[in-house]
C-alpha positions as CSV (number, residue, x, y, z in Angstrom):
1,M,8.7,-5.1,-31.2
2,K,8.7,-1.4,-32.0
3,Q,7.1,1.1,-28.8
4,G,3.9,2.6,-29.5
5,P,3.6,6.7,-30.6
6,R,3.3,8.1,-27.1
7,L,6.7,6.1,-26.0
8,E,8.4,7.2,-28.9
9,M,7.4,10.8,-28.1
10,I,8.4,10.3,-24.7
11,Q,12.0,8.9,-25.9
12,E,12.2,11.9,-27.9
13,N,11.7,14.0,-25.0
14,M,14.3,12.2,-22.8
15,K,17.1,12.8,-25.4
16,P,19.9,15.4,-24.8
17,G,18.5,19.1,-25.4
18,A,14.9,18.4,-25.4
19,Y,14.4,19.1,-21.6
20,T,18.0,18.9,-20.2
21,A,21.3,19.8,-21.6
22,H,22.2,16.1,-20.7
23,G,18.9,13.9,-21.0
24,F,17.6,11.2,-19.6
25,L,18.7,8.2,-21.3
26,G,22.9,8.4,-20.9
27,D,24.4,6.3,-23.6
28,D,21.6,3.2,-23.3
29,D,20.3,2.7,-26.6
30,R,17.4,0.4,-25.9
31,M,13.8,1.5,-26.4
32,L,12.2,3.3,-23.7
33,K,9.3,0.2,-23.3
34,D,12.6,-2.0,-22.5
35,I,14.0,0.2,-19.9
36,L,10.7,0.3,-18.2
37,R,10.1,-3.5,-18.4
38,E,13.7,-4.5,-17.3
39,D,13.4,-1.8,-14.2
40,N,9.9,-3.2,-13.2
41,S,10.8,-7.0,-13.5
42,A,14.1,-6.1,-11.3
43,V,11.8,-4.3,-8.5
44,E,8.9,-7.2,-8.9
45,R,11.6,-9.9,-8.2
46,H,12.7,-8.4,-5.1
47,G,9.1,-7.7,-3.7
48,I,9.3,-3.7,-3.4
49,S,7.6,-1.5,-5.5
50,H,8.6,1.8,-7.4
51,G,6.3,3.7,-4.6
52,E,8.3,2.4,-1.8
53,I,11.4,3.3,-3.6
54,A,10.3,6.9,-4.2
55,A,8.5,7.3,-0.7
56,K,12.0,6.7,0.8
57,M,13.8,9.0,-1.6
58,R,11.2,11.9,-0.7
59,Y,11.6,11.0,3.2
60,F,15.5,11.5,2.9
61,T,14.8,14.3,0.8
62,E,12.7,16.1,3.0
63,I,15.1,15.5,6.1
64,G,18.0,17.4,4.2
65,R,15.7,19.9,2.4
66,R,15.4,21.1,6.3
67,F,19.2,22.2,6.3
68,P,20.0,23.1,2.7
69,E,23.6,22.8,1.5
70,S,24.5,21.1,4.8
71,T,25.3,17.3,5.4
72,V,22.6,15.9,7.6
73,T,22.9,12.4,9.7
74,D,19.7,10.3,9.8
75,G,20.9,6.9,11.2
76,D,23.4,5.4,9.1
77,F,22.8,8.0,6.4
78,E,24.2,11.3,5.8
79,I,22.1,13.2,3.1
80,T,23.0,16.6,1.5
81,V,20.3,18.6,-0.7
82,D,21.2,21.5,-2.9
83,D,18.1,23.8,-4.6
84,H,19.2,24.9,-7.8
85,R,15.8,27.1,-8.1
86,G,13.1,26.7,-10.6
87,F,11.3,23.8,-12.1
88,I,11.8,20.9,-14.5
89,P,9.0,19.4,-16.3
90,C,8.3,15.7,-16.5
91,P,9.5,14.3,-20.1
92,F,6.5,11.8,-19.7
93,A,4.5,15.1,-20.9
94,D,2.0,14.5,-17.9
95,N,1.9,18.2,-16.8
96,E,4.1,17.4,-13.6
97,K,7.1,19.8,-13.0
98,A,9.4,19.1,-10.1
99,L,11.8,21.6,-8.3
100,K,15.4,21.6,-9.3
101,T,16.5,19.9,-6.1
102,N,19.0,17.2,-5.7
103,T,19.9,15.3,-2.9
104,R,22.9,13.3,-2.1
105,L,22.6,10.1,0.3
106,Y,25.7,8.2,1.8
107,N,24.8,5.1,3.6
108,K,27.5,4.7,6.0
109,R,26.9,1.0,6.4
110,T,27.2,0.0,3.0
111,G,29.5,2.7,1.7
112,E,27.4,3.6,-1.0
113,T,26.5,6.9,-2.5
114,V,23.3,7.8,-4.7
115,Y,22.2,11.0,-6.3
116,W,18.6,12.0,-7.1
117,S,16.4,15.0,-8.2
118,D,13.0,15.9,-7.3
119,L,12.2,14.7,-10.7
120,N,13.7,11.4,-10.2
121,I,11.3,10.7,-7.6
122,H,8.3,11.7,-9.4
123,M,9.5,9.8,-12.6
124,I,10.0,6.7,-10.3
125,M,6.8,7.2,-8.3
126,S,4.6,7.4,-11.4
127,H,6.6,6.1,-14.3
128,G,8.9,3.5,-12.9
129,F,11.6,5.2,-14.7
130,Y,15.0,5.2,-13.0
131,E,16.9,6.9,-16.3
132,G,19.0,5.3,-18.9
133,K,22.2,3.4,-18.2
134,G,25.0,6.3,-18.6
135,S,22.9,9.0,-17.3
136,F,24.0,11.0,-14.5
137,F,21.2,10.3,-11.9
138,R,21.0,6.5,-13.0
139,T,20.8,4.2,-10.2
140,G,19.3,0.7,-11.1
141,P,16.2,0.2,-8.8
142,V,18.0,-2.8,-6.9
143,E,21.1,-0.7,-6.2
144,L,19.0,2.3,-5.0
145,A,16.6,0.3,-2.6
146,K,19.4,-1.8,-1.1
147,T,21.4,2.1,-0.5
148,L,18.0,3.2,0.7
149,G,18.3,0.4,3.2
150,L,15.0,-1.5,2.0
151,I,16.5,-4.6,0.9
152,D,19.6,-6.5,1.8
């Protein structure tokens, strides 16, 4: 089934060169509506929400932002935040712009490390979008929730 013209336009915005050099889709050849549907289903199956995931990401980013370019410990987590100055617009064309800040979170208990940008927090919170498979910042919602300590 085709996706509507709005999602087509957004998917075009997500291709390499439109908003970022590498884009937001990686090597994922699925339609945007299918990416969104699959990730939303995974979140619902685990009894969590995109909002909970994004809030926990924001929590760790805010801790790390207090000590830029340094690694900060919060319980079982090590957080490093790098600020690259400037803003990046959301490819969903919702007039949101996010700081070019990247967070690295290492969960000492699980041994997992995840990366995200401030834009990822917004896209997860507002659009349920975790990026396409193969993109640099893609971590599936279940893996992300586990690393954040939201689910086992």
